[in-house]
MARVO-643805 format. One record per residue (C-alpha): x, y, z; residue number from 1. Coordinates in Angstrom, 3 decimals, always signed. Layout:
// MARVO-643805
        x        y        z seq
        X        Y        Z NUM
...
This chain:
// MARVO-643805
        x        y        z seq
 +113.427 +100.470 +119.351   1
 +112.541 +101.323 +115.754   2
 +112.762  +98.957 +112.789   3
 +113.512 +100.497 +109.400   4
 +113.474  +98.637 +106.067   5
 +116.598  +96.585 +105.569   6
 +116.189  +95.789 +108.433   7
 +117.862  +98.498 +110.504   8
 +117.338  +98.817 +114.251   9
 +117.703 +102.268 +115.747  10
 +116.650 +104.881 +118.280  11
 +116.537 +108.630 +117.625  12
 +116.808 +111.834 +119.648  13
 +116.312 +115.198 +117.887  14
 +116.774 +118.669 +119.383  15
 +115.388 +121.745 +117.597  16
 +116.554 +125.231 +118.585  17
 +114.672 +128.536 +118.317  18
 +117.193 +129.818 +115.716  19
 +116.205 +126.954 +113.340  20
 +119.356 +124.945 +114.040  21
 +118.978 +121.301 +115.002  22
 +121.101 +118.537 +116.443  23
 +120.014 +114.946 +115.863  24
 +121.282 +111.640 +117.184  25
 +120.653 +108.334 +115.452  26
 +121.807 +105.257 +117.340  27
 +122.094 +102.021 +115.351  28
 +122.098  +98.489 +116.796  29
 +122.784  +94.886 +115.842  30
 +119.633  +93.623 +117.539  31
 +115.853  +94.352 +117.443  32
 +115.797  +95.181 +121.177  33
 +118.296  +98.066 +120.816  34
 +120.634  +96.665 +123.451  35
 +123.762  +95.982 +121.360  36
 +124.909  +99.280 +119.765  37
 +126.764  +99.259 +116.453  38
 +127.445 +102.919 +115.696  39
 +125.987 +106.355 +116.390  40
 +125.493 +109.340 +114.100  41
 +125.464 +112.943 +115.280  42
 +123.834 +115.240 +112.725  43
 +123.880 +119.042 +112.754  44
 +122.066 +121.372 +110.402  45
 +119.355 +123.944 +109.874  46
 +115.611 +123.468 +109.326  47
 +113.187 +125.984 +107.809  48
 +109.452 +125.361 +107.917  49
 +107.624 +126.302 +104.737  50
 +103.967 +126.035 +103.732  51
 +101.291 +123.478 +104.471  52
 +101.773 +120.416 +102.274  53
  +99.641 +120.264  +99.147  54
 +100.135 +116.499  +98.974  55
  +99.834 +115.234 +102.546  56
  +97.026 +117.091 +104.289  57
  +97.859 +118.138 +107.842  58
 +101.623 +118.201 +107.242  59
 +104.039 +121.100 +106.870  60
 +106.756 +121.026 +104.230  61
 +110.251 +122.007 +105.310  62
 +113.701 +122.618 +103.877  63
 +116.797 +121.408 +105.664  64
 +120.521 +121.885 +105.181  65
 +123.124 +119.585 +106.742  66
 +126.239 +121.184 +108.208  67
 +127.976 +118.121 +109.657  68
 +127.462 +114.403 +110.132  69
 +129.822 +112.482 +112.411  70
 +130.008 +108.788 +113.262  71
 +131.213 +107.011 +116.409  72
 +131.775 +103.238 +116.278  73
 +131.005 +101.074 +119.270  74
 +133.073  +98.044 +118.229  75
 +135.835  +96.985 +115.855  76
 +133.246  +94.918 +113.982  77
 +131.068  +97.987 +113.321  78
 +134.060 +100.018 +112.159  79
 +135.188  +97.263 +109.807  80
 +131.702  +96.867 +108.307  81
 +131.093 +100.576 +107.693  82
 +134.594 +101.048 +106.292  83
 +133.905  +98.241 +103.839  84
 +130.620  +99.857 +102.709  85
 +132.227 +103.253 +102.198  86
 +135.316 +101.964 +100.401  87
 +133.188  +99.875  +98.027  88
 +130.532 +102.402  +97.069  89
 +131.915 +105.915  +97.559  90
 +133.906 +108.187  +95.284  91
 +137.510 +109.318  +95.465  92
 +137.074 +111.647  +98.417  93
 +135.803 +108.800 +100.592  94
 +137.825 +105.819  +99.424  95
 +140.426 +106.349 +102.150  96
 +137.957 +107.579 +104.774  97
 +138.623 +104.541 +106.926  98
 +141.497 +102.280 +105.862  99
 +140.381  +98.694 +106.497 100
 +143.363  +97.996 +108.752 101
 +142.720 +100.919 +111.087 102
 +142.175  +99.948 +114.715 103
 +138.944 +100.923 +116.423 104
 +139.372 +103.827 +118.815 105
 +136.562 +103.974 +121.407 106
 +134.927 +107.400 +121.455 107
 +136.637 +108.681 +118.313 108
 +134.397 +110.833 +116.107 109
 +134.908 +110.520 +112.336 110
 +133.468 +113.105 +109.990 111
 +131.185 +111.612 +107.315 112
 +129.833 +114.870 +105.936 113
 +131.032 +118.452 +106.068 114
 +129.359 +121.334 +104.258 115
 +132.558 +123.393 +104.554 116
 +134.818 +120.872 +102.824 117
 +131.983 +119.601 +100.576 118
 +132.752 +116.069 +101.630 119
 +129.877 +113.593 +101.826 120
 +130.488 +109.922 +102.577 121
 +126.999 +109.149 +103.909 122
 +125.464 +107.491 +100.822 123
 +127.054 +104.109 +101.580 124
 +125.061 +103.989 +104.823 125
 +121.792 +104.681 +103.008 126
 +121.709 +107.855 +105.083 127
 +119.457 +110.790 +104.238 128
 +117.496 +113.233 +106.375 129
 +114.609 +113.666 +103.936 130
 +112.349 +112.771 +106.860 131
 +112.753 +116.419 +107.908 132
 +111.053 +117.609 +104.719 133
 +107.619 +116.582 +106.040 134
 +106.701 +117.638 +109.583 135
 +103.616 +117.383 +111.770 136
 +103.185 +118.073 +115.493 137
 +100.188 +116.594 +117.301 138
  +99.066 +117.521 +120.785 139
  +96.606 +115.629 +122.927 140
  +95.890 +114.934 +126.578 141
  +96.475 +111.653 +128.386 142
  +94.219 +110.949 +131.394 143
  +96.020 +110.517 +134.707 144
  +95.619 +106.955 +135.921 145
  +97.182 +107.150 +139.382 146
  +94.863 +106.691 +142.388 147
  +93.432 +109.888 +143.902 148
  +94.355 +111.843 +140.753 149
  +92.078 +113.459 +138.238 150
  +92.745 +115.520 +135.142 151
  +95.056 +114.874 +132.223 152
  +98.638 +115.249 +131.042 153
  +99.778 +117.139 +127.939 154
 +101.399 +114.925 +125.283 155
 +103.271 +116.281 +122.253 156
 +104.301 +114.017 +119.384 157
 +106.434 +114.783 +116.335 158
 +105.691 +113.012 +113.060 159
 +108.463 +113.070 +110.451 160
 +108.460 +111.767 +106.871 161
 +108.514 +108.064 +106.080 162
 +111.559 +106.085 +104.926 163
 +111.299 +104.383 +101.515 164
 +111.060 +100.599 +101.754 165
 +113.567 +100.171  +98.886 166
 +117.137 +100.919  +99.946 167
 +118.186 +102.346  +96.546 168
 +115.266 +104.812  +96.595 169
 +116.067 +106.304  +99.997 170
 +118.550 +108.923  +98.894 171
 +116.144 +110.813  +96.630 172
 +112.702 +109.870  +98.004 173
 +110.552 +112.742  +99.227 174
 +108.145 +111.506 +101.914 175
 +104.360 +111.615 +101.625 176
 +103.663 +109.534 +104.766 177
 +105.078 +109.357 +108.293 178
 +107.210 +107.237 +110.558 179
 +105.932 +106.385 +114.021 180
 +105.914 +109.574 +116.118 181
 +108.701 +110.771 +118.363 182
 +107.742 +111.787 +121.894 183
 +108.501 +115.190 +123.408 184
 +111.199 +114.828 +126.043 185
 +109.033 +116.863 +128.444 186
 +105.446 +116.201 +127.372 187
 +105.455 +112.506 +126.497 188
 +103.175 +109.529 +126.996 189
 +103.469 +107.938 +130.453 190
 +104.872 +105.503 +131.321 191
 +107.773 +105.654 +128.852 192
 +110.852 +103.855 +130.244 193
 +112.791 +104.428 +127.010 194
 +112.165 +108.193 +126.799 195
 +114.547 +109.290 +129.552 196
 +117.215 +106.765 +128.538 197
 +117.255 +108.008 +124.933 198
 +117.016 +111.678 +125.940 199
 +120.106 +111.444 +128.180 200
 +122.212 +109.575 +125.575 201
 +124.834 +111.023 +123.238 202
 +127.060 +109.671 +120.461 203
 +129.576 +108.341 +122.998 204
 +126.942 +106.815 +125.294 205
 +124.221 +105.199 +123.149 206
 +120.985 +104.240 +124.902 207
 +120.643 +100.633 +126.041 208
 +116.936  +99.912 +126.285 209
 +115.356  +97.769 +129.025 210
 +114.896  +94.054 +128.387 211
 +111.468  +93.255 +126.916 212
 +109.950  +89.804 +126.908 213
 +109.473  +88.193 +123.498 214
 +105.837  +87.227 +123.067 215
 +104.823  +84.078 +121.183 216
 +102.763  +84.646 +118.033 217
  +99.153  +84.196 +119.145 218
  +96.978  +85.862 +116.554 219
  +93.550  +84.767 +117.747 220
  +91.173  +87.612 +118.538 221
  +90.402  +91.129 +117.393 222
  +92.964  +93.861 +116.725 223
  +92.368  +97.521 +115.894 224
  +94.323 +100.680 +114.965 225
  +95.187 +102.987 +117.849 226
  +94.949 +106.164 +115.745 227
  +94.442 +107.497 +112.231 228
  +97.214 +106.040 +110.064 229
  +98.884 +107.927 +107.234 230
 +100.512 +105.982 +104.417 231
 +102.479 +107.253 +101.416 232
 +100.542 +108.467  +98.366 233
  +97.979 +110.281 +100.529 234
  +96.219 +107.355 +102.180 235
  +94.474 +107.871 +105.508 236
  +92.960 +104.796 +107.130 237
  +92.183 +102.721 +110.202 238
  +92.317  +98.924 +110.329 239
  +90.393  +96.221 +112.173 240
  +91.372  +92.525 +111.993 241
  +89.861  +89.339 +113.351 242
  +92.019  +86.193 +113.399 243
  +90.472  +82.771 +113.998 244
  +93.350  +80.666 +115.295 245
  +91.405  +77.409 +115.346 246
  +91.094  +77.227 +111.538 247
  +93.660  +79.871 +110.453 248
  +91.117  +82.145 +108.786 249
  +91.076  +85.924 +108.999 250
  +88.871  +88.932 +108.309 251
  +89.986  +92.509 +107.818 252
  +88.213  +95.869 +107.614 253
  +90.026  +98.838 +106.101 254
  +88.372 +102.231 +106.626 255
  +89.654 +104.826 +104.170 256
  +89.319 +108.566 +104.695 257
  +90.098 +111.801 +102.862 258
  +91.600 +113.641 +105.852 259
  +94.462 +113.095 +108.363 260
  +92.087 +112.928 +111.351 261
  +90.052 +110.081 +109.812 262
  +86.827 +112.029 +110.167 263
  +85.732 +112.099 +106.509 264
  +85.210 +108.490 +105.352 265
  +85.463 +107.655 +101.641 266
  +85.121 +103.864 +101.454 267
  +85.484 +100.658 +103.460 268
  +87.030  +97.395 +102.265 269
  +86.245  +94.047 +103.852 270
  +88.587  +91.171 +102.969 271
  +88.841  +87.591 +104.206 272
  +90.776  +84.410 +103.596 273
  +93.218  +82.132 +105.386 274
  +96.834  +82.252 +106.558 275
  +99.732  +79.853 +107.038 276
 +101.461  +78.681 +110.170 277
 +104.114  +81.264 +111.079 278
 +107.850  +80.559 +111.040 279
 +110.592  +82.712 +112.644 280
 +112.085  +85.213 +110.220 281
 +115.719  +84.601 +109.321 282
 +116.066  +88.160 +107.996 283
 +114.327  +90.226 +110.703 284
 +115.152  +88.925 +114.165 285
 +112.082  +88.860 +116.392 286
 +109.694  +88.717 +113.424 287
 +107.469  +85.892 +112.174 288
 +106.880  +85.125 +108.507 289
 +103.372  +84.225 +107.318 290
 +101.522  +84.057 +104.009 291
  +97.994  +85.457 +103.733 292
  +95.568  +84.347 +101.048 293
  +92.786  +86.824 +100.207 294
  +89.834  +84.966  +98.703 295
  +86.878  +87.270  +99.226 296
  +86.327  +91.030  +99.383 297
  +83.527  +93.555  +99.636 298
  +83.565  +97.333  +99.151 299
  +81.266  +99.992 +100.563 300
  +81.617 +103.537  +99.158 301
  +80.695 +106.254 +101.640 302
  +81.164 +109.539  +99.748 303
  +79.851 +110.570  +96.344 304
  +83.336 +110.959  +94.808 305
  +84.065 +107.253  +95.395 306
  +80.585 +106.310  +94.131 307
  +81.202 +108.210  +90.880 308
  +84.648 +106.633  +90.464 309
  +83.304 +103.099  +90.925 310
  +80.309 +103.686  +88.662 311
  +82.589 +104.944  +85.891 312
  +84.967 +101.955  +86.131 313
  +85.195  +99.490  +83.263 314
  +82.259  +97.009  +83.250 315
  +83.231  +93.684  +84.807 316
  +86.247  +95.144  +86.620 317
  +84.621  +96.071  +89.954 318
  +81.309  +94.515  +90.973 319
  +78.098  +95.132  +89.064 320
  +78.581  +97.907  +86.497 321
  +77.036 +101.308  +87.384 322
  +75.308  +99.881  +90.451 323
  +77.232 +101.548  +93.272 324
  +75.576 +103.832  +95.824 325
  +76.737 +105.407  +99.105 326
  +76.417 +103.243 +102.197 327
  +75.653 +100.053 +100.257 328
  +78.239  +97.242 +100.386 329
  +78.894  +95.144  +97.300 330
  +80.794  +91.891  +96.845 331
  +83.668  +92.168  +94.357 332
  +84.766  +88.525  +94.487 333
  +82.959  +87.587  +91.255 334
  +84.878  +90.258  +89.281 335
  +88.218  +89.057  +90.730 336
  +88.527  +92.223  +92.780 337
  +88.225  +95.889  +91.881 338
  +90.620  +97.354  +89.336 339
  +89.753 +100.951  +90.288 340
  +90.882 +100.334  +93.893 341
  +93.839  +98.093  +92.981 342
  +92.311  +94.954  +94.522 343
  +93.057  +91.602  +92.839 344
  +91.434  +88.288  +93.823 345
  +92.469  +85.679  +94.677 346
  +95.673  +87.125  +96.024 347
  +98.553  +86.005  +98.275 348
 +100.676  +88.351 +100.386 349
 +103.930  +87.402 +102.103 350
 +103.893  +89.052 +105.505 351
 +106.036  +89.836 +108.521 352
 +104.381  +89.912 +111.962 353
 +105.600  +90.681 +115.476 354
 +103.884  +90.776 +118.852 355
 +104.873  +92.921 +121.851 356
 +103.425  +94.261 +125.066 357
 +103.332  +97.989 +125.755 358
 +104.184  +99.570 +129.109 359
 +100.591  +98.970 +130.256 360
 +100.831  +95.230 +129.459 361
  +98.482  +95.513 +126.484 362
  +99.165  +93.247 +123.515 363
 +100.369  +94.960 +120.342 364
 +100.491  +93.445 +116.868 365
 +102.906  +94.769 +114.251 366
 +102.191  +93.894 +110.616 367
 +104.739  +94.386 +107.829 368
 +105.120  +97.827 +106.276 369
 +103.527  +98.209 +102.851 370
 +105.866  +98.889  +99.891 371
 +106.254 +102.644  +99.426 372
 +105.555 +102.378  +95.691 373
 +102.007 +101.196  +96.408 374
 +102.586  +97.635  +95.187 375
 +101.800  +94.483  +97.138 376
 +104.200  +92.045  +98.873 377
 +103.001  +89.321  +96.488 378
 +106.247  +87.342  +96.372 379
 +108.671  +86.114  +99.048 380
 +111.284  +88.559  +97.695 381
 +108.940  +91.467  +98.505 382
 +108.248  +90.367 +102.066 383
 +108.515  +93.424 +104.380 384
 +111.562  +94.004 +106.580 385
 +109.913  +96.682 +108.754 386
 +106.544  +97.319 +110.357 387
 +103.476  +99.541 +110.227 388
 +102.055 +101.273 +113.295 389
 +100.918  +98.626 +115.800 390
  +97.391  +97.350 +116.282 391
  +96.105  +96.860 +119.811 392
  +94.171  +93.796 +120.941 393
  +90.529  +94.450 +121.705 394
  +90.119  +93.148 +125.265 395
  +87.018  +90.985 +125.333 396
  +85.894  +92.423 +122.004 397
  +83.152  +90.664 +120.131 398
  +84.075  +89.189 +116.783 399
  +80.981  +90.791 +115.262 400
  +81.832  +93.800 +113.132 401
  +78.592  +95.552 +114.094 402
  +79.825  +95.944 +117.647 403
  +83.017  +97.564 +116.437 404
  +81.363  +99.905 +113.991 405
  +78.963 +101.148 +116.671 406
  +81.965 +102.462 +118.573 407
  +83.291 +104.338 +115.558 408
  +80.232 +105.816 +113.911 409
  +76.926 +107.493 +114.650 410
  +74.027 +106.440 +112.430 411
  +72.437 +109.366 +110.583 412
  +69.700 +109.418 +107.975 413
  +70.497 +111.136 +104.690 414
  +68.060 +113.043 +102.493 415
  +66.746 +109.805 +100.979 416
  +66.093 +108.217 +104.344 417
  +69.044 +105.838 +104.031 418
  +71.489 +105.155 +106.828 419
  +74.628 +107.198 +106.309 420
  +77.819 +106.960 +108.315 421
  +78.895 +109.925 +110.364 422
  +82.270 +109.525 +112.106 423
  +82.701 +110.274 +115.760 424
  +85.391 +112.822 +116.648 425
  +88.770 +111.202 +117.217 426
  +89.526 +112.055 +120.818 427
  +93.158 +110.974 +120.459 428
  +93.897 +113.905 +118.119 429
  +92.710 +117.208 +119.562 430
  +94.449 +119.651 +117.271 431
  +97.443 +120.100 +115.022 432
 +100.180 +122.626 +115.808 433
 +101.779 +123.548 +112.508 434
 +103.369 +126.889 +113.418 435
 +106.296 +125.726 +115.513 436
 +108.342 +122.766 +116.669 437
 +108.810 +122.446 +120.367 438
 +111.358 +119.981 +121.655 439
 +112.463 +121.008 +125.166 440
């Protein structure tokens, strides 16, 4: 069950044909467990892959054209709500799309968009398919875990463009980051109870996902990214957090890279501070609201480009002036952060957290999605209403950063005899298939 900014709760199923046509289903729900459907969209169009993206490395740019968008309501309440949105915000051609007194007809398909008649009543729903303008397919192999079995299973995942965190920006935003990946209907991660349910659904029979237990918010321990994360504005990073529940303090390590496989490190940020007691979110069901105070930070540049940038920053704005060198960490607390990297200290962020268990009973931690415009959620009004990719709890992990870094990097001496950081290959991402989309 996906959470989009708003919040919106949905599941998706997309089918791409060899002749470039596609058919996409988006199923919307009232609840964060995707068990109470509101309405479904069926979207038909054409997709043409273009060149490799100049902005987001590893992605392919694409053009799409919508032929039809239809909507099926799953209750009178949903029909009434959507009709109200359309009648309030749409132009003449849509004002009578759904008269408010019309009775809900189960299974009836209403046309929201038609290329032939040039009718488009989708804007009121905040609907756009700009996610199709940025495409990436990743293939990797998942080890077989059943007894008496060896080998691995092919897994294909489709990454599509991110959705802007501001509702009003959605309709014209061109993605530079990704949403969480969609799984191939044939070559998907196992186990995946939701995959078959969503694959077999259609606009008249929306998927009802299995019941999942709500986990209490227990932050204590260490949490780490499961893969290389791509954020808007060409940011590639992995994250590592340590939460000390006994005194509500936290530490975070943010590894930044210049490539979508997270194999070319640029700099690392360490931040620490304290956090508040969480309270249930009234806006995003299933979420917990917290406030995080950042009181201390350190930066370690890894590549020469970052070193040059920091050394050329305004004196007094980022650590000791002209004193940066690769592989050497420096405290930036005394300069109230680092202007060149957009870090301000002290700093408070208003966050949204959620905990879940995956199908292997591992604990996952979802932290609020960062604003697409690169700003910070530094006021309650900017608190996220959706989530980033989940972090996984490090089972029995030490709270010493050195133990974590030894898993990620191989020490290597540079020409001056200093310790440099050389990243290990990321086994999760074996290669990128950019030439075709396969969705059996």
